C-alpha positions as CSV (number, residue, x, y, z in Angstrom):
1,M,24.8,61.6,-17.9
2,S,27.3,58.7,-17.8
3,S,28.2,56.9,-21.1
4,D,26.9,53.7,-19.6
5,L,23.5,55.2,-18.9
6,S,23.4,56.9,-22.3
7,A,24.1,53.6,-24.0
8,F,21.4,51.9,-21.9
9,L,18.8,54.5,-23.0
10,S,19.9,54.5,-26.7
11,D,17.2,53.3,-29.0
12,K,14.8,53.0,-26.0
13,C,11.3,54.4,-25.5
14,V,10.9,56.2,-22.2
15,L,7.8,57.1,-20.3
16,I,7.9,60.0,-17.8
17,T,5.2,61.1,-15.3
18,G,5.4,64.5,-13.8
19,G,7.4,65.8,-16.8
20,T,6.2,69.4,-16.4
21,G,7.6,69.8,-12.9
22,F,11.0,71.1,-11.9
23,V,12.7,67.7,-11.8
24,G,10.7,66.2,-14.7
25,K,11.5,69.1,-17.0
26,A,15.2,68.8,-16.2
27,L,15.1,65.0,-16.8
28,V,13.5,65.4,-20.2
29,E,16.1,68.0,-21.3
30,K,18.9,65.8,-20.0
31,I,17.8,62.7,-21.9
32,L,17.2,64.6,-25.1
33,R,20.6,66.3,-24.9
34,S,22.7,63.4,-23.6
35,V,21.1,60.5,-25.4
36,P,20.9,61.6,-29.0
37,D,19.7,58.1,-30.0
38,V,16.8,57.8,-27.6
39,K,13.9,56.6,-29.6
40,T,10.8,58.3,-28.0
41,V,10.1,60.2,-24.8
42,F,6.5,59.8,-23.8
43,L,5.2,62.4,-21.4
44,L,2.0,61.6,-19.4
45,L,0.1,64.9,-19.4
46,R,-3.3,65.7,-18.1
47,P,-5.5,68.4,-19.7
48,K,-5.4,71.4,-17.5
49,S,-7.0,74.9,-17.5
50,G,-8.8,74.1,-20.7
51,Q,-5.5,73.1,-22.4
52,T,-5.1,69.7,-24.1
53,A,-2.1,67.4,-23.4
54,E,-0.7,68.4,-26.8
55,K,-1.0,72.1,-26.1
56,R,0.7,71.7,-22.7
57,L,3.6,69.8,-24.4
58,K,4.0,72.6,-26.9
59,Q,4.3,75.1,-24.1
60,L,6.7,72.9,-22.2
61,L,9.1,72.5,-25.2
62,A,9.0,76.3,-25.8
63,N,10.6,76.8,-22.3
64,S,14.1,78.2,-22.4
65,V,15.5,75.1,-20.7
66,F,15.3,73.5,-24.1
67,D,17.2,76.3,-26.0
68,A,20.4,74.4,-26.0
69,I,18.7,71.4,-27.7
70,R,17.1,73.7,-30.3
71,R,20.6,75.1,-31.1
72,L,22.2,71.6,-31.3
73,D,19.5,69.6,-33.0
74,G,16.0,70.8,-33.0
75,Q,14.7,67.5,-34.4
76,Q,15.4,66.0,-31.0
77,L,12.3,67.8,-29.6
78,A,10.1,65.9,-32.1
79,K,10.9,62.7,-30.1
80,V,8.8,64.0,-27.2
81,V,5.2,62.7,-27.5
82,A,2.3,63.8,-25.3
83,V,0.1,61.0,-23.9
84,C,-3.1,62.2,-22.3
85,G,-3.5,60.7,-18.9
86,D,-3.9,61.4,-15.1
87,V,-2.1,59.6,-12.3
88,T,-5.2,60.0,-10.1
89,H,-7.2,57.7,-12.4
90,E,-7.0,53.9,-12.7
91,E,-4.7,52.8,-15.5
92,L,-3.5,56.4,-15.4
93,G,-6.6,57.5,-17.3
94,L,-5.2,56.3,-20.6
95,N,-7.5,55.6,-23.5
96,P,-7.2,52.0,-24.9
97,L,-5.2,53.1,-27.9
98,D,-2.6,55.0,-25.9
99,R,-2.4,52.2,-23.3
100,H,-1.7,49.5,-25.9
101,A,0.9,51.8,-27.5
102,L,2.8,52.2,-24.2
103,Q,2.5,48.5,-23.4
104,D,4.1,47.6,-26.6
105,A,6.8,50.3,-26.8
106,V,8.1,51.5,-23.4
107,H,11.4,50.1,-22.0
108,V,12.0,52.6,-19.1
109,V,9.7,54.5,-16.8
110,F,10.6,57.5,-14.7
111,N,8.0,58.4,-12.1
112,C,8.4,62.1,-11.2
113,A,4.7,62.7,-10.5
114,A,3.9,64.0,-7.0
115,T,2.4,66.7,-5.0
116,I,5.2,68.7,-3.3
117,R,2.9,70.8,-1.1
118,F,3.9,70.4,2.6
119,D,0.4,71.3,3.7
120,E,-1.5,69.1,1.3
121,P,-4.4,67.4,3.1
122,L,-3.4,63.8,3.9
123,R,-6.2,62.2,1.9
124,R,-5.1,64.0,-1.3
125,A,-1.4,63.5,-0.6
126,L,-2.0,59.8,-0.3
127,Q,-3.8,59.7,-3.7
128,L,-1.2,61.8,-5.5
129,N,2.0,60.3,-3.9
130,V,1.0,56.7,-2.9
131,V,-2.0,55.5,-4.8
132,S,-0.7,56.9,-8.1
133,A,2.5,54.9,-7.5
134,Q,0.5,51.7,-7.0
135,R,-1.5,52.4,-10.2
136,L,1.7,53.0,-12.2
137,L,3.3,49.8,-11.0
138,R,0.1,47.8,-11.9
139,L,0.2,49.2,-15.4
140,V,3.9,48.7,-15.9
141,Q,3.5,45.0,-15.1
142,S,1.7,44.8,-18.5
143,F,4.5,46.4,-20.4
144,A,6.0,43.8,-22.8
145,R,9.5,45.5,-23.1
146,I,10.0,47.0,-19.6
147,E,13.5,47.0,-18.4
148,A,13.6,49.5,-15.6
149,V,11.3,51.6,-13.4
150,V,12.9,54.7,-11.7
151,H,11.0,56.4,-8.9
152,V,12.0,60.0,-8.0
153,S,11.9,60.4,-4.2
154,T,13.2,63.1,-1.8
155,A,15.9,63.5,0.8
156,Y,13.1,64.6,3.2
157,C,12.3,60.9,3.6
158,T,15.4,60.6,5.7
159,R,15.5,64.1,7.3
160,D,15.6,62.5,10.8
161,K,18.6,60.3,9.9
162,R,22.3,61.3,10.4
163,D,23.5,58.8,7.8
164,V,21.5,58.1,4.6
165,R,21.8,54.6,3.3
166,E,20.7,53.1,0.0
167,S,17.7,51.3,1.6
168,V,14.1,52.0,2.2
169,E,13.1,52.7,5.8
170,A,9.8,51.0,6.7
171,E,7.2,53.3,8.1
172,G,5.7,50.7,10.4
173,V,2.2,51.3,9.0
174,S,0.0,49.3,6.7
175,V,-0.4,51.3,3.5
176,E,-3.6,49.5,2.6
177,R,-5.2,50.0,6.1
178,L,-4.2,53.6,6.0
179,L,-5.7,54.1,2.5
180,D,-8.9,52.4,3.7
181,A,-9.1,54.6,6.8
182,S,-8.6,57.7,4.7
183,E,-11.7,56.9,2.7
184,W,-14.1,56.8,5.7
185,L,-12.5,59.0,8.4
186,E,-13.6,62.6,8.5
187,A,-10.9,64.9,7.1
188,E,-10.3,66.7,10.4
189,L,-10.0,63.5,12.4
190,L,-7.7,61.9,9.8
191,E,-5.4,65.0,10.0
192,G,-5.3,64.8,13.8
193,V,-4.5,61.1,13.9
194,A,-1.8,61.6,11.3
195,K,-0.1,64.4,13.2
196,R,-0.3,62.7,16.5
197,Q,0.5,59.1,15.6
198,L,1.9,58.8,12.0
199,F,4.1,61.7,10.9
200,G,6.6,61.5,13.7
201,E,9.7,63.6,12.9
202,R,8.5,64.2,9.4
203,H,5.9,66.8,10.3
204,S,4.0,67.0,7.0
205,S,1.9,64.9,4.6
206,Y,4.6,65.4,1.9
207,H,7.4,63.8,3.9
208,F,5.2,61.0,5.1
209,T,3.5,60.0,1.8
210,K,6.8,60.2,-0.2
211,S,8.3,57.8,2.3
212,L,5.3,55.5,1.9
213,A,5.7,55.7,-1.9
214,E,9.3,54.4,-1.5
215,G,7.9,51.3,0.1
216,V,5.5,50.8,-2.8
217,F,8.5,50.6,-5.2
218,A,10.8,48.7,-2.9
């Protein structure tokens, strides 16, 4: 991590969604190791398989990816705080106390939450990759100290392009109309329409919805 970025995150509170995934886990480790003065790393975690958010955080930090941090300064791990929530719920499913705490403290948000299944039904992929992004942005607008929001996307959004530019390619479809249609169209009909008219060269709900999510953050 560059010295400029380390300086930027110094003494800051960070919120990460999707922190238990491959990219999210690496991001948490990198921040803790490269930014020793980071103040707090909040991880949005949903209860899963009977485990609380706190239990899932404990299991995450026990992963070998954090061994180097344990050897260097184990106290860094204490800066990671579990926040019980779910990106599929309005206001990310936060209870009022946690929501107010994030609104008052968070400076930087990293959005790593997503479904990465290529065969995810479109209705569910829209909820996990697009609607969740909309919910996050609505919530972040109430953060008193917010300085940056970083969305983790995928190169698959530009798989049909020879040259990849630092710009968002418009999908040519209304996100709101698509979300509305996804609520009332039968699943089989929705999938058929998507494959024939929407996916184009992307071929899957993952490629398509991740590209739509870029438009949400643009």
